[in-house]
NUDOTOR-817786 format. One line per field, with one value per residue (C-alpha): residue in three letters; x, y, z. Coordinates in pm, whole numbers. Layout:
res <- (ALA  ...) $
east <- (X  ...) $
north <- (Y  ...) $
up <- (Z  ...) $
! end
This chain:
res <- (MET  LYS  CYS  ASP  SER  ASN  SER  VAL  ALA  GLY  SER  VAL  SER  GLN  ARG  ALA  CYS  VAL  TYR  CYS  GLY  ALA  ARG  VAL  VAL  LEU  ASN  PRO  ILE  THR  ASP  ALA  PHE  HIS  ILE  VAL  HIS  GLY  PRO  ILE  GLY  CYS  ALA  SER  TYR  THR  TRP  ASP  ILE  ARG  GLY  SER  LEU  SER  SER  GLY  PRO  GLU  VAL  TYR  ARG  ASN  SER  PHE  SER  THR  ASP  LEU  ARG  GLU  LYS  ASP  VAL  ILE  PHE  GLY  GLY  GLU  LYS  LYS  LEU  ALA  GLY  ALA  ILE  ASP  GLU  ILE  VAL  GLU  LYS  TYR  SER  ALA  LYS  VAL  ILE  PHE  VAL  TYR  ALA  THR  CYS  ILE  VAL  GLY  VAL  ILE  GLY  ASP  ASP  ILE  GLU  ALA  VAL  CYS  ARG  ASN  ALA  GLU  ARG  LYS  HIS  GLY  ILE  ARG  ALA  ILE  PRO  VAL  GLN  SER  SER  GLY  PHE  ALA  GLY  ASN  LYS  SER  MET  GLY  TYR  LYS  ALA  ALA  CYS  GLU  ALA  LEU  MET  ARG  LEU  MET  GLY  ASN  GLN  GLY  ASP  GLY  SER  PHE  ASP  SER  LYS  GLY  MET  SER  SER  THR  SER  ARG  HIS  ARG  GLY  ILE  ASN  PHE  LEU  GLY  ASP  PHE  ASN  LEU  ALA  GLY  GLU  ILE  TRP  ILE  ILE  SER  GLY  TYR  LEU  ARG  GLN  MET  GLY  ILE  ASP  ILE  VAL  SER  LYS  ILE  THR  GLY  ASP  SER  ARG  CYS  SER  GLU  ILE  THR  GLU  ALA  PRO  LYS  ALA  ARG  LEU  ASN  ILE  VAL  GLN  CYS  ALA  GLY  SER  MET  THR  TYR  LEU  ALA  LYS  ARG  MET  GLU  ALA  GLU  TYR  GLY  ILE  PRO  TYR  ILE  LYS  VAL  SER  PHE  PHE  GLY  ILE  GLU  ASP  THR  LYS  ASP  SER  LEU  LEU  ARG  THR  ALA  GLU  ALA  VAL  GLY  SER  THR  GLU  ALA  ILE  SER  GLN  LEU  LYS  GLN  LEU  MET  LEU  ALA  GLU  GLU  LEU  ASN  VAL  LEU  ARG  LYS  LEU  LYS  TYR  TYR  LYS  ASP  ARG  VAL  HIS  GLY  LYS  LYS  ALA  ALA  ILE  TYR  VAL  GLY  GLY  GLY  PHE  LYS  ALA  ILE  SER  LEU  ILE  LYS  GLN  PHE  ALA  GLU  LEU  GLY  MET  LYS  THR  VAL  MET  VAL  GLY  THR  GLN  THR  GLY  LYS  ALA  ASP  ASP  TYR  GLU  ILE  ILE  ARG  SER  ILE  VAL  ASP  ASP  ASP  THR  VAL  ILE  LEU  ASP  ASP  ALA  ASN  PRO  SER  GLU  LEU  GLU  LYS  PHE  MET  LYS  GLU  LYS  GLY  ALA  ASP  ILE  LEU  VAL  GLY  GLY  VAL  LYS  GLU  ARG  PRO  LEU  ALA  TYR  LYS  LEU  GLY  VAL  ALA  PHE  CYS  ASP  HIS  ASN  HIS  GLU  ARG  LYS  HIS  PRO  LEU  CYS  GLY  PHE  GLU  GLY  SER  VAL  ASN  PHE  ALA  GLN  GLU  VAL  GLU  MET  SER  ILE  ASN  SER  PRO  VAL  TRP  LYS  PHE  ILE  CYS  LYS  LYS  LEU  VAL) $
east <- (22513  22393  22710  22685  22307  22104  21938  21558  21393  21241  21443  21676  22027  22377  22474  22524  22415  22596  22679  22831  23060  23179  23246  23458  23688  23724  23698  24054  24205  24326  24339  24020  23688  23370  23022  22724  22452  22145  21957  22161  22114  22345  22626  22623  22830  23142  23344  23633  23509  23689  23918  24152  24452  24647  25013  24929  24609  24288  24054  23894  23744  23511  23240  22989  22623  22379  22106  21833  21484  21132  21153  21476  21320  21038  21236  21577  21899  22153  22171  22221  22506  22674  22648  22803  23102  23146  23139  23395  23634  23608  23640  23893  24072  23978  24165  23981  23617  23423  23047  22839  22495  22254  21923  21707  21938  21893  21515  21489  21756  21997  22277  22581  22807  22711  22741  23091  23202  23082  23263  23589  23571  23471  23729  24007  23975  23891  23524  23459  23106  23056  22753  22652  22274  22158  21888  22145  22261  22456  22772  22989  22843  22957  23310  23289  23160  23452  23701  23560  23607  23969  24030  23903  24137  24432  24342  24520  24224  23961  23781  23976  24216  24590  24846  25041  25144  25515  25574  25833  25896  26220  26045  25803  25869  26048  25779  25435  25081  24923  24550  24279  24434  24254  24507  24288  24482  24788  24815  24942  25240  25331  25325  25502  25778  25821  25834  26090  26312  26292  26389  26045  25900  25528  25425  25064  24855  24495  24343  24467  24669  24684  24704  24537  24875  25016  24708  24764  25112  24972  24979  25360  25402  25523  25291  24965  24919  24556  24477  24098  24004  23632  23672  23982  24004  23789  24034  24332  24176  24098  24456  24591  24377  24441  24800  24944  25012  24989  24840  24850  24611  24767  24661  24866  24649  24818  25175  25127  24955  25190  25498  25342  25225  25562  25737  25502  25541  25922  25900  25654  25884  26165  26413  26661  26772  26415  26389  26718  26609  26274  26439  26624  26305  26101  26366  26372  25998  25871  26091  25975  25607  25598  25745  25469  25192  25263  25095  24775  24766  24777  24474  24248  24345  24038  23794  23540  23524  23250  23338  23117  23305  23278  23502  23596  23972  23964  23753  24010  24293  24094  24033  24409  24477  24242  24410  24747  24600  24470  24106  23837  23619  23261  23080  23204  23017  23068  22869  23046  23234  23262  23207  23582  23626  23372  23546  23869  23682  23528  23871  24025  23742  23592  23297  23058  23150  22853  22921  22691  22645  22460  22320  22082  22110  21858  22063  22388  22231  22089  22420  22632  22410  22402  22778  22863  23082  23303  23381  23243  23469  23277  23199  22992  22656  22750  22886  22546  22437  22742  22713  22341  22422  22699  22959  23301  23359  23656  23611  23785  23623  23606  23609  23915  24206  24482  24640  24564  24782  25140  25352  25267  24896  24895  24997  24731  24469  24566  24564  24217  24074  24219  24112  23759  23709  23853  23697  23538  23231  23089  23035  22781  22620  22577  22408  22152  22093  22026) $
north <- (12956  12830  12887  12886  12844  13015  13342  13316  13477  13812  13850  14140  13994  14131  13832  13875  13644  13360  13580  13842  13582  13462  13812  13930  13629  13630  13996  14093  13875  14174  14040  13831  13937  13902  13856  13885  13671  13831  14160  14478  14545  14256  14413  14720  14515  14567  14890  14915  14599  14540  14833  14580  14743  14629  14670  14621  14538  14726  14492  14366  14709  14677  14415  14313  14211  14029  14257  13995  14137  13996  13842  13662  13526  13375  13241  13188  13386  13138  13300  13639  13501  13335  13662  13853  13618  13652  14031  14047  13810  14009  14354  14286  13965  13811  13495  13413  13493  13414  13382  13433  13281  13501  13430  13457  13223  12961  12999  12982  12712  12851  12598  12825  12519  12429  12789  12814  12480  12591  12927  12751  12532  12823  13078  12872  13062  12973  13042  12939  12916  13028  12859  13149  13153  13347  13102  12822  12917  13198  13402  13107  12903  13182  13142  12772  12842  13080  12822  12563  12813  12868  12493  12486  12771  12580  12270  12200  12042  12307  12070  12129  11840  11870  11600  11612  11245  11200  11553  11511  11760  11861  11936  12172  12543  12676  12938  12950  13046  13333  13257  13489  13834  14065  14350  14603  14928  14735  14502  14206  14417  14479  14110  14012  14252  14077  13738  13856  13984  13633  13480  13327  13364  13383  13160  13277  13542  13427  13658  14010  14166  13823  13724  13423  13287  13283  13108  12826  12785  12750  12366  12378  12559  12378  12549  12743  13014  13113  13466  13480  13143  13188  13223  13015  12719  12517  12589  12504  12168  12096  12178  11958  11667  11721  11846  11740  12099  12144  12465  12676  12948  13288  13638  13951  14184  14307  14274  13943  13762  13909  13784  13443  13399  13489  13251  12962  13025  13011  12691  12530  12607  12452  12731  12815  13111  13246  13215  13399  13678  13699  13763  14061  14187  14161  14331  14636  14658  14589  14850  15111  15019  15001  15349  15488  15292  15432  15766  15600  15342  15615  15786  15479  15269  15134  15204  14939  14793  14617  14403  14286  14158  13892  13608  13458  13469  13848  13888  13690  13913  14228  14112  14069  14410  14583  14402  14533  14885  14822  14807  14554  14381  14382  14251  14043  13888  13760  13683  13364  13243  12869  12680  12645  13021  13091  12849  13045  13373  13245  13152  13498  13731  13796  13591  13885  13955  13915  13682  13697  13508  13663  13949  14216  14592  14584  14326  14513  14832  14659  14506  14808  15020  14762  14718  15086  15036  15331  15211  14966  14792  14671  14726  14956  14832  14899  15253  15435  15238  15345  15710  15723  15591  15847  15569  15590  15366  15193  15059  14721  14610  14690  15067  15165  15329  15266  14928  14769  14457  14394  14616  14927  14844  14805  15171  15280  15083  15237  15584  15539  15399  15686  15959  15822  15770  16108  16312  16632  16570  16325  16607  16764  16445  16286  16602  16581  16209  16278) $
up <- (776  438  242  -138  -132  -404  -305  -295  -598  -503  -183  -116  -128  -178  -393  -765  -1049  -1229  -1528  -1296  -1139  -1479  -1610  -1316  -1363  -1742  -1838  -1724  -2003  -2198  -2556  -2554  -2704  -2499  -2645  -2410  -2564  -2415  -2372  -2395  -2023  -1929  -2133  -1908  -1665  -1873  -1888  -1643  -1478  -1146  -1223  -1381  -1550  -1856  -1948  -2315  -2507  -2426  -2616  -2295  -2223  -2522  -2483  -2744  -2717  -2941  -2796  -2791  -2847  -2825  -3175  -3083  -2764  -2969  -3266  -3104  -3110  -3250  -3596  -3437  -3224  -3523  -3714  -3423  -3415  -3795  -3767  -3483  -3661  -3984  -3823  -3546  -3655  -3318  -3214  -2888  -2814  -2497  -2540  -2224  -2181  -1982  -1809  -2120  -2315  -2044  -2080  -2461  -2490  -2750  -2812  -2774  -2764  -3121  -3242  -3095  -3248  -3590  -3552  -3460  -3770  -3993  -3879  -3720  -3390  -3030  -2953  -2594  -2449  -2091  -1936  -1713  -1736  -1433  -1326  -1294  -943  -777  -822  -715  -1001  -1231  -1097  -1178  -1531  -1588  -1461  -1699  -1983  -1875  -1878  -2235  -2329  -2182  -2382  -2710  -2883  -2814  -2577  -2258  -2314  -2264  -2315  -1988  -1997  -1972  -1846  -1572  -1293  -1463  -1793  -1623  -1613  -1305  -1256  -1101  -1198  -1007  -980  -855  -878  -1120  -1116  -943  -939  -1063  -763  -962  -1069  -705  -611  -934  -833  -498  -666  -921  -639  -492  -827  -893  -1243  -1322  -1612  -1623  -1448  -1418  -1499  -1417  -1704  -1871  -2236  -2396  -2505  -2151  -2014  -2264  -2109  -1756  -1751  -1768  -1432  -1120  -868  -849  -587  -530  -410  -452  -306  -376  -751  -824  -585  -827  -1113  -893  -805  -1170  -1272  -993  -1114  -1487  -1492  -1156  -1044  -665  -523  -208  -95  -34  62  5  212  529  649  830  542  279  462  530  169  19  258  182  -191  -162  44  -199  -492  -289  -348  -71  -283  -288  91  134  -103  75  413  268  103  423  633  406  336  688  854  603  639  1020  1043  818  992  1338  1262  1142  1423  1687  1528  1484  1787  1967  1682  1572  1222  1024  720  435  129  -142  -25  309  252  205  519  720  598  679  1035  1077  921  1162  1449  1325  1353  1705  1590  1680  1420  1556  1246  953  662  308  -6  -110  199  268  592  657  604  877  1112  1072  1120  1444  1574  1523  1634  1977  2100  2062  1697  1462  1167  863  537  239  446  318  379  663  852  793  925  1232  1345  1258  1483  1763  1760  1718  1411  1321  967  713  460  155  -209  -426  -292  71  30  32  338  539  440  524  871  918  924  758  454  288  -66  -90  -413  -784  -814  -612  -791  -538  -448  -112  -139  -31  192  -7  6  386  416  165  358  691  538  386  711  916  674  650  1024  1121  841  977  760  1014  1267  1035  898  1243  1375  1096  1159  1526) $
! end
């Protein structure tokens, strides 16, 4: 396992680039403007990114590009970038703009830091460079670049600084920051509802359905909870070092992890009232969910599941969810999992379960066939592979339109797994494959 290593140039890999990692983290900030400094092709990774929903502004759905051409590659694109910022400020009265470096910018050496500083002085706005040149590493490096940009947004001086000296625990906000949920299909609204019932306020959502103004308030929170550990653990550690905010890792996928995460959040906040409210919440929700799950469990019991997702924490939750349904995980892999994630995975799967890191389609096909998987859980790149093999598929990534987190999401997940595995279409497809 070579976790977090860069994919070899020219090899077939499921990993995405640095720029991709930065965009999926920052794009859900609903009232920010996003400029892709690079060729127009990079800007195609924009509309409806991650299926992230907004309760207000829709600015984030419209990205902008400097559309670098051959002339710009030769003579530099800094003037074009400065002009793009001027135009957006004039036309849209933008207050916060993120500027993403792409592969070609890393090659020609445009100084986007200087362009952004000049734009801030000229317009009195926040222009934040995102150092996401694709040749600089892998998708995880993009997460880190996005986290650095978020730290700059939180800073009062435009340089990432924040005067937290003298801030006592009593002067901090009672609420928490929710890191690493991107509000796919409105999932952050579901979890926020649970927390409100427990009497816990959310200071800042980072970054699903978030606003720039609330992110600047994040240093005042008393606790960070981290849902997507792969993308946000770095930010949580930075905020702990800079602002003294402790953090815990959580997962709201599956009944077991949802209950455990809510309980640990209440305990970390130190609220006996929250724990009491949580017990009432769990009693009502769990009884309702278990009754609905019984039908699906009876129809998928004993089936075999294969998992290939982005982060290790999600993979761990999925293994537990399949176990709740009476299914066995026969193959599990991730794109950005860490060594400690794989240690946990090894401890909760059978000895003969295949564990993969940064696999390619050929490897996924080989082990799915060998292990006789009945369903593959993955993202958009894995869907065609599953269908070509005549294997059921569950989308647990960007494009889905129904929530899979919390108590409600556990029922949706079970329903999708059952409907896909038991679809009559496989009788016809499998005959053709044979």
